[in-house]
C-alpha positions in Angstrom: 0.3 0.3 0.1 1.6 2.9 -1.1 1.7 5.6 2.0 0.9 8.5 -0.4 -2.7 7.6 -1.0 -3.4 7.9 2.9 -1.6 11.4 3.1 -3.4 12.1 -0.8 -6.5 11.6 1.1 -6.5 13.5 4.3 -7.9 17.7 3.8 -5.2 18.7 5.9 -2.0 17.5 4.2 1.0 19.3 3.7 4.3 18.2 2.2 7.5 19.5 2.7 10.2 18.6 0.2 13.7 19.1 -0.2 16.4 18.3 -2.6 20.5 18.4 -2.7 22.9 17.8 -5.4 23.3 14.2 -6.9 26.5 13.5 -4.6 25.2 15.1 -1.1 26.1 13.4 1.7 23.2 12.1 4.2 25.3 14.8 7.1 23.2 17.3 5.6 19.8 15.0 5.8 19.3 17.1 9.4 16.4 19.5 7.9 14.7 16.5 7.4 11.2 16.7 9.3 10.9 17.9 13.0 10.2 16.4 16.6 7.6 14.2 17.3 4.1 15.6 18.2 2.6 12.4 19.5 -0.3 14.2 21.6 -0.7 12.5 25.4 -3.8 11.0 24.5 -2.0 9.1 21.7 0.6 7.3 24.1 -0.9 4.6 25.3 -1.6 3.8 21.4 1.0 2.1 19.8 0.6 2.8 15.8 1.8 0.3 12.4 5.6 0.8 12.0 5.9 1.0 8.2 8.7 1.0 6.3 8.4 0.9 2.5 11.3 0.3 0.2 9.9 1.3 -4.0 12.1 0.7 -6.8 10.1 0.8 -9.1 9.1 4.9 -8.6 12.2 6.7 -9.7 14.4 5.2 -12.4 17.8 6.7 -10.7 17.5 6.2 -7.2 16.3 3.8 -4.5 12.6 5.0 -2.8 12.0 4.9 1.1 8.9 5.6 2.9 8.6 5.4 6.3 6.0 6.7 9.0 5.1 5.2 12.2 2.2 7.3 13.2 3.0 11.2 14.2 5.8 10.1 16.6 9.0 10.0 13.6 11.5 13.3 14.6 14.0 14.0 12.0 15.4 10.6 11.7 19.1 12.1 11.7 20.8 9.0 13.4 18.6 6.9 10.9 20.7 9.2 7.8 23.5 8.6 9.8 23.2 5.1 9.9 22.4 4.9 5.9 25.8 7.0 5.3 27.7 4.3 7.2 26.3 1.7 5.1 27.7 4.2 2.2 24.7 5.8 0.8 23.4 8.8 0.0 20.4 10.9 0.0 19.2 13.5 -3.1 16.1 14.5 -2.1 13.8 14.2 1.0 10.3 14.8 1.3 8.2 14.7 5.4 4.6 15.2 4.7 2.0 15.2 7.4 -1.7 14.8 7.2 -4.4 13.6 9.8 -2.3 11.9 12.3 0.7 10.7 10.1 4.1 11.6 9.2 5.7 9.9 6.3 9.5 10.7 5.5 10.1 9.5 2.5 13.9 10.0 0.7 16.0 8.3 -2.5 18.7 7.2 -1.8 22.0 6.0 -4.3 25.4 4.4 -4.3 27.7 5.6 -6.1 25.1 8.0 -7.5 23.1 5.3 -8.8 20.1 3.0 -7.7 20.8 0.2 -4.8 19.8 -2.7 -6.4 21.7 -5.1 -4.6 19.3 -7.1 -2.7 22.5 -7.4 -0.2 22.4 -4.0 0.2 18.4 -3.6 -0.2 17.7 -5.9 3.3 20.5 -4.3 5.4 18.8 -0.9 4.4 15.4 -2.2 6.1 16.4 -3.5 8.6 18.9 -0.6 9.8 16.0 1.6 9.4 14.3 -0.8 11.6 17.3 -1.0 14.1 17.1 2.1 14.3 12.7 2.1 15.2 13.4 -0.4 17.7 16.4 2.5 19.5 15.0 5.5 19.2 11.1 4.2 19.4 11.5 1.3 21.6 7.8 0.8 22.1 7.5 0.3 18.5 9.0 -3.4 19.7 5.4 -4.9 19.6 4.3 -4.4 16.5 7.4 -5.4 14.6 8.9 -9.2 14.3 12.7 -7.8 15.6 11.0 -6.7 19.1 11.1 -10.3 19.5 14.7 -10.8 20.3 15.8 -6.9 20.1 12.7 -5.1 21.7 12.1 -3.8 25.4 8.4 -5.5 24.7 8.0 -8.6 22.1 4.8 -8.8 20.1 2.1 -10.7 21.6 1.5 -13.5 19.5 3.5 -14.8 16.8 1.7 -15.0 13.5 1.2 -19.0 12.2 3.2 -18.7 8.8 0.2 -21.1 7.0 -2.6 -18.0 7.8 -0.3 -15.2 6.7 1.0 -15.9 3.9 -0.1 -15.1 0.5 1.3 -15.8 -3.0 0.1 -14.5 -5.8 1.4 -14.6 -9.3 -0.2 -12.6 -12.6 0.4 -12.2 -16.1 1.4 -8.8 -16.4 2.2 -8.4 -20.1 4.3 -10.3 -22.2 7.2 -10.1 -20.9 6.9 -10.0 -17.7 4.9 -11.1 -14.6 4.0 -9.4 -10.9 4.9 -11.6 -8.1 3.4 -10.9 -5.2 4.2 -12.0 -1.3 2.6 -11.3 1.8 4.0 -13.6 4.6 5.4 -13.1 8.3 8.4 -10.8 8.2 11.9 -12.4 9.4 15.1 -11.5 9.0 16.6 -12.1 6.1 13.0 -12.7 4.1 14.5 -10.2 0.8 17.7 -12.2 1.1 16.1 -15.6 0.3 13.3 -14.8 -1.8 16.0 -13.5 -4.1 17.7 -16.8 -3.5 14.7 -18.9 -4.3 14.4 -17.1 -7.9 18.0 -17.2 -9.1 18.1 -20.8 -8.4 15.1 -21.8 -10.7 16.5 -19.0 -13.3 13.6 -16.7 -13.1 14.3 -13.1 -13.4 14.2 -10.0 -10.2 13.2 -7.4 -12.9 12.2 -4.5 -10.5 11.2 -4.7 -6.9 9.0 -2.9 -4.1 9.6 -4.1 -0.7 7.2 -3.2 2.2 7.3 -4.0 5.7 4.4 -3.0 7.8 4.4 -4.5 11.4 5.1 -7.8 11.7 3.7 -8.0 7.9 6.2 -8.3 4.7 4.4 -7.6 1.8 6.8 -8.1 -1.5 6.1 -7.4 -4.7 8.1 -8.1 -8.1 8.4 -7.2 -11.2 10.0 -11.3 -13.1 10.4 -13.3 -16.3 12.0 -16.3 -17.6 14.2 -15.5 -20.2 12.6 -13.0 -21.6 9.3 -14.1 -21.1 5.8 -14.0 -18.5 6.0 -16.8 -16.0 4.1 -20.0 -17.7 1.7 -21.4 -15.2 4.2 -24.8 -14.5 6.7 -22.1 -13.3 4.6 -19.8 -11.5 3.7 -22.8 -9.8 7.0 -24.3 -9.0 7.7 -20.9 -7.2 5.0 -20.3 -5.4 5.8 -23.6 -4.0 10.0 -23.6 -3.2 9.1 -19.9 -1.7 5.7 -21.1 0.7 8.4 -24.5 1.6 11.3 -21.8 2.7 8.3 -19.8 5.0 7.5 -23.0 6.6 11.2 -23.2 7.5 12.0 -22.0 11.7 14.3 -19.0 11.5 17.0 -20.7 12.7 19.6 -17.7 11.8 18.9 -14.2 14.0 22.8 -12.9 12.7 20.9 -11.4 10.4 19.5 -9.3 11.8 
């Protein structure tokens, strides 16, 4: 789900955009927001933390959208953590509407969109780690909160119930793979590995973490064409088999 759709529907929305040169460092990103505006009546209600990595909207940059109700401030420490990964922010937008503050940033590495799956997963986990550090109350809403938060989720999701996988033809040359499942560390890397093992090519992706749930979209192809029914079935079965496996490696966090 695109956050901006929520914000556009608000009659009180406001958007601020900040741009810098293509080689600008994240050190200048302290202008990307304001302090938290949590009201006293909302303190007991923990909002849904959402991290979306969008590879489709901009051909030259990776777009990261982040929201946690109205509790996010300037995210300076998150920006510095991303800089430590060798990344640059070329543009930032803060949108305010109703009870949601959304930060959207454009990220590049060496002046180009981030394509490496390992780096995309490191970006996702870095942002979630910073959420847990500076907003510890969100731990009950995140899968990583079980191991590293002050309060783990009240109950773990049943993988079979939470998992939905669909392959849809998206023209003659590619298919859309939609995955919704319980979030876990290393999830993106394992999905990419499974796709690679059966020679399915990933053309673009949207990585969406909504609380305990991962909602990912991949435009995929096989030998330059959309996936046929047989290959789609193999792919779905491989993914379901992986999702049912117990988590054994927490080092990815």
